N, C-alpha and C positions, 0 to 999 in steps of 0.2 A: 111561377111555378115550370120545371122544365120539363119539355114534351119529349118523349121518346117513341120512337117505333121500334117494334121488334119483328124481325123477317125470319121466319122460322117454321119449316115444315113440319115438325114433328108436335103434335098437338100438346102432346103432355107437358114438353119443354116449355113450350109457348106459353102455354097456362101458368106454369109453375113461376116463370120468369116474369110473365104480369103482374102476379099477385105479390111478388118480392117487390117489384118498383112503385107498384100502387102503395103497397104497404109503408113504403118508406117516402111517400110524399110526392111520388112523381106522376105525370099524366101521361099516360101509355096506350098507345094504338098499336095493332097487331097486323099482320099480313103474312101468307104462306108462302109465298115467291115473290122473286122482284117485279114480275108482270103485274101481279096483284099490288104490290107495294107503290108502282109507278102510275096507278090509278089516281092516286092523291097527290096532293102538292108537297113534295117533299122537302122544299126550302121551310116550309113551317114548323120542322122538327129541329131541336136542339141537338139531338144524337139520334144516330141509328144503329140499332144492334142486330147483326145479322149471322146467320150460319153461314160457312162458306160454301158448303154442298147444299144447293137447292135444286126443286126440279125446274129444267129449263137453266135459265141463265145464272151462273154463279153469283155467290154475294157480293163479289168484288165489283160486279155491274154497278153496284150502287153508287160506288166512289165516282163512278163517270156521269151518271145520272143526278147526283146531288152534290157538286163539286164544293159547295159552300158548307156542308153539313158534315161534323166528323163521324167518321163509320167506324164501329169497335166489331172485330170480325170475331166469331167464335167457330173453334174447329176442334177436332178430336185429335188425339196424340198421333193416330196413324196418318194425319194430314197434316202435321205441324208443321211439316216441311213447305208446304203451301201457305201457310201463314206468312213467313218471310217474304215470299212473293207478293203477297197481300200488301204488307206495309211498303215495298217498293211501289206498288201502284197508288198508294196513297192512304191507306188504312192507318188511323191513328193510333191502334194499338190491337192486339189479340189477345182472345183468353181462351184457356185450352179447357174443353169438354172432357170429363165433368169438371164443373166448377162449383166451389162452396158460396155461400151467399155473401160471406165478407168479402172476399176475392172480388167479385161482380161488383158489390156496392162501391168498394174502393177504386176500382178500375172506372166505374160510372162516373163518380164524383171527383176523381183526378180529370177525367176528359172535359167534363161539365166546367169547372173552374179554370183550366188551361185556356177552354173557347170561349169563355162568358164574354170577355171585351176584347177579342181578338178579331182583327179584319178578317171577313170569311173567304174572299175571293183570292186566287194566286197573285194575281198582278198587286192587290191590296197588300198580301202578306209580304211581298218582295220590296216594297216600298215603306212598310211598317219599321219603326226603330226597335232595336234589341229591348229586350225585357232589362230595366234598369236594375242595380244590384240592390237599390231598396225593396223592389217588389219581389226580387229572389232571395232576400234576407233568409238564412234560416229561420230567424225568429217569425217569419210568416207563413213558413211551412211547417215548424213544429213549435209545440207549446213548451216552455220551460224558464221558469223564473229561478230554480235552484242554482246553487253554485255549480254542481256537478254539468247541469245543461248549459250553463253559460260557457263554461271550458268548451264544450263540445262546440257550441256554434261559434267561440273564436277559433277553434281549429278547421273548422268546416270554411269560415272565410279567409283563413290564410291558404288553406291547401287548394281550394277549388280554383282558383284562377291559373295554377300550374298544370303541368301534364303527369305529375307523378300519382304512382299507383298508389289506392287507399285499401285498407283492410280495417272494416267496421265489424266489430265484435260485441255482442251484446244477447242478452236472452231473447227467448220467443217471445215475441209481441211488442218489443222494445221499440219498433220505429226504424228499422234497419233501412228499408227501401225508402222510406221517407228522407234519412239522412242522404242517402245515394241520390235522390233527385235534388235535394239541396245543393248537393257538390256540382250536380249537372248544370242546374240553372244559374249557379254562379260562375261558371265555367266560361271560357270563350266558345264552346261547342254547343252553347244552350239553344242555337237555331237549329242543330242537328238533332236527330234521333238519339234516345236512350232506350236501349233494349235492355229488358228485365229478364232474367232467366232464373228459374228456382232449380238448380240442379238436383235436389230430391226430389223434384216432381217428375221428371222425365225418366222412363225405364233404362237401365243402365244400358240395353242393348242398343237404344237409339241415341244415347247422349252426344257419341263422336259425330254422327251424322248429323244431328240438331246442330252443333255447336259448329260444325268444320264443313258442312255439305259433303256433297258425295259425287260421283261421278256416273253415268249410265251405266249400268250391269256391274257396279261395286258390290252387289250383293243383292240375295233374293229378292224381288219387288223393286228394285231400282231401275224403272223402266225408263227414266230421264235425269239427267243433271239438275242438281239442286244448289242454290247458295245456302250457306249456314247462317245462323243468327250472330255469328262474329262479321260475317260479309254486310249483313242488313244493318250493323253498328258502325260501319265504316264511315270515318268522319265525325262520329258521335262517342257516345258513352255506351260501353257494355257493364251491366250490372250483373254479376253472377252470386244469387244469394245461395246460401249453405254449399259454399265452394267444397267443404270438408267432405260430401259425399261423392265428390268426382272419383271415378276409377282411375286405377294408375296410368291407364292407357291415355286418357284424355288430360290427366294431370302432364304427361309428356309433351302432348300437342301445345297444351297452353302455355307451356314454358317456353317453347319455341316462338308463340306470338309474342310474348313479353321481351324475350331477347332479340329477335331478330324482325319483329313486326311483320311476319308472313306467317299464312297458313297453307296447309295441303288437304286439298279435300280427299274424303275415302274415296280410296282406289285410284286417286291420281299420282302422276309420277312430277307432276308441276306444281311450283310454289307459287302462291300469289301475293302482293304486298297488301297490307291493312293498316290502317292509320284508326287505332281506338285507345280510348282511353279507359283503363279497367279498374272497377270499383268489386272489390270483394266482399262478402259478409258470412258470418257464421257465428253459431253459439258454442262450437265446438273448439276445444283446445287443441289448435293445430301443432303448438311447440310440442305437446305431448304425443300427438299422432307422428310426428316424425322421429320419436323415439322407437315406436312399436313398429313402423315401417308404412303405417297408413297413408302418410302423406309424404311425398317428396319434399326432403330438406331445402333443395336447392328453389324449388317452387316457393315454399314456404316465406323464404328470404327475399325473393322477388316480389312477392306479393306485401310484405310486411315493411314497406319502406316508410309508411306512414300510418298508423293505426289510431282509429277513434273508436274509443270505448263508451258504448250507451251504458247509463246507469240503469238497473231495474228499477221498476217503480217504487217499490218499498224504501229506496235510499235516496228520494227526490224530497221529502221533506212535505211543505205545503202545496207542491205541484199536485199531488194527489188530489186534493179538493178543487184545486185550479181547474184541473182536467176534467173532475166530474162536474163542474158548474159548465165549462165550456160544452160538454158532451149532452148535457141536459137541457142547456139553452138551443143547440144545434138540431137534435132528435125533437124535443118538443116544438120546435117552429116546423120540421119537417112533418110532424104527425099531427098540427093544427092544435096544440096544447102547449102555448107560449107561456102560461102562468104557473108553470110547476116549478115547487120550491122543494129542497132537501130539507127534512126536520133535522133537529139538532143531535137526535139519536142516529140517524141515518149518515151524519156527518161523522160523528165517533165511529160508526161500524167501518165506514169507507178508509178512515184513519187507521183504524187498528188492524185491518184485513192485510193478509202477507201480498197479495195479488202475484202468485206464481205464473199467471199469464200476462202480467204486465198491461199495458196501455190497452191491448186489445181486450183483454178480460174486463177491464172496467169499463171499456165503453159499449161492450156485450152486455153487463149487469145494469148499466144506465139504460138502455135501449129496452131490456126487458122490463125493467120499473115503470117506463114511460107507458110501454103497451098495456100494463096490468093496472095502472093507477085509475081510479075512479073519481076521484076529487084533483086537488090544486098540491097534494103535499106527497112527497115522496118518503115511504116509511121503510125501515129496516126488513121488513118482511118480503116487501116489494124487491128489495135488491138482492134477496136470497143468497147471503154470503156465508160461507162456513169460515168461523174465523180462528179456526186452529191454526197455530204458527208453523206447523211442517208437515209434510206428508210422510215424513219417515217415523215409524215406529220402532220404539227402543227394544232391541232384542232384550231378552231376561237377563242376559250377563251384565246388562248396565244399569238393571232395575235393584240397586243397592240401597241399604239404608246408610245413614250418615254414620252410624256406629259400626257399620262394618266395613272397614276399609279394603277387605280383601275381595279379589275379584276372579273368574274363571280364566282371565286373559291377563292376570297380573294387576298391578297397581294401576290405578287410573287417576289422572288430575283430577280437581274439583272444578267444579264451574264450567266446563265446556259445553261448548255449543251443541246442538244436534249434528252439525255439519263436520264439528271436530270427532265426535262419538262415530259417525259414519266412515269417515277416513281412516280413523283408529282401528275398527271393526275390518272394514274389507282388507287394509294392509296387512293386519293380524291374520286373517283367516282364508285368503284367497289362495294360498298355497293348498290350503288342505281341504277346501269347499270348492263343489262347483259354482257356477253363476246361479243356478236354480235354487242351491242350497242357500248362498248368501241371500239372495231376494226373500227365501221363505223366512229366514231370521231375521231379517230387516224389517219383514211386514209389508213389502212393497214387490212391485211387479217386475219381471226382468228388463221390462222396457225402461221403467224408472231409474231402476239399478243402471243401466248403462248411460241414461243421460246423466245421472248425478256425475257418474265418473268421467266423462267429459267435461262438465262445468266445473269440478274440483281438481281435473286433470290428473287421475288415478287411471294409470295406463293398464288393462287387462293383463295379467302374467299370461304367456303362451307358454303353454306345458305339451309335453308328448303324450299324456294320457289324454282320455275322452271326455274330460271335464268341459261341460258347456254351460 
């Protein structure tokens, strides 16, 4: 059982994090400051999770006090720039507060796996052989026995050793960050850092400063110069998740990085050379966004040198059950329930579910079932799956009897899928309906309408009226 030390001065956060980690099978101790933490033998821990800002010494002091133990730094968005400096000092990763449970558990699991069999001291680390391609093979990082995933693994193996920019496309929860990590670990840059940035998680007003850094006095509150995340990735890999959310100004700056290999900090007139390999990911249709002016066409073609498409879970056949059994085994062992099994009814329910949240949704469903299970069998009610085929409701115009071929919107082809209906309805009506009216007619939220537009590549009409 891995031992984790939490160093956090806010009791509510400390208690919540402790409960989360204990619930997931970790042995946890806690401290409220660096001074408090240093009273115990820090070398006994497998991981230290520390807030950056603490009473007395900063959390980064633990990196010096425990050089053999990986330190995960927690930081708020307001101090995100300091997290870059933390990684320069030796922190293995950082996580922005507030974080969700899945994000924290993924970070903890990733660090523990990376450091489990790794030499701990700096001298040993310098002498250790690089990770073999067998150890870093994508099949050891991601699970996938179906043909679409085997094609993904083949692409990763081919493109990873190159310096080529990669665009990973896939729905939310399909494992885009895992694919990026596989590309990094199979590359010549594997011994250098991989910096992962969720572009949608950083406020638009901060994104340029976070990525490119800033000079002292560049804006209100810039009391000192700071490196950006791109500089932190110098020599390694930069993974930009949800790159479709980058604002136009940041897109232009990123294009400069790709074209010239240089950055210019906010407020600076001097450029700096950087050597980074860029991997980007999105669930949005960037090509459609170039047509509406939301995404720069020149940047799109710079990013889209090599594209890897991750299939949704519903298209992965027997992988669904394979993943469910792996999650059941791992979660059961972590929660001291190693004998759990899926009933035949549960397996049928898993196979028939659409999994709109993909692998992440499946993992959450299994974890929930393990927690609730009182015996050795996982039944369908524990999985709590809603096996509706789709979350789009047909508008009344499409609810026609077979004897009535007419429609309020003209002749409709028979046997259309719900996505076909959705696309036809939106294209037919978006000139005369607002987004709110379209969503109401389809029986979905405006957010679902927007997300489905991106997935199906249906650009929103730009009108001079006030339709929204």
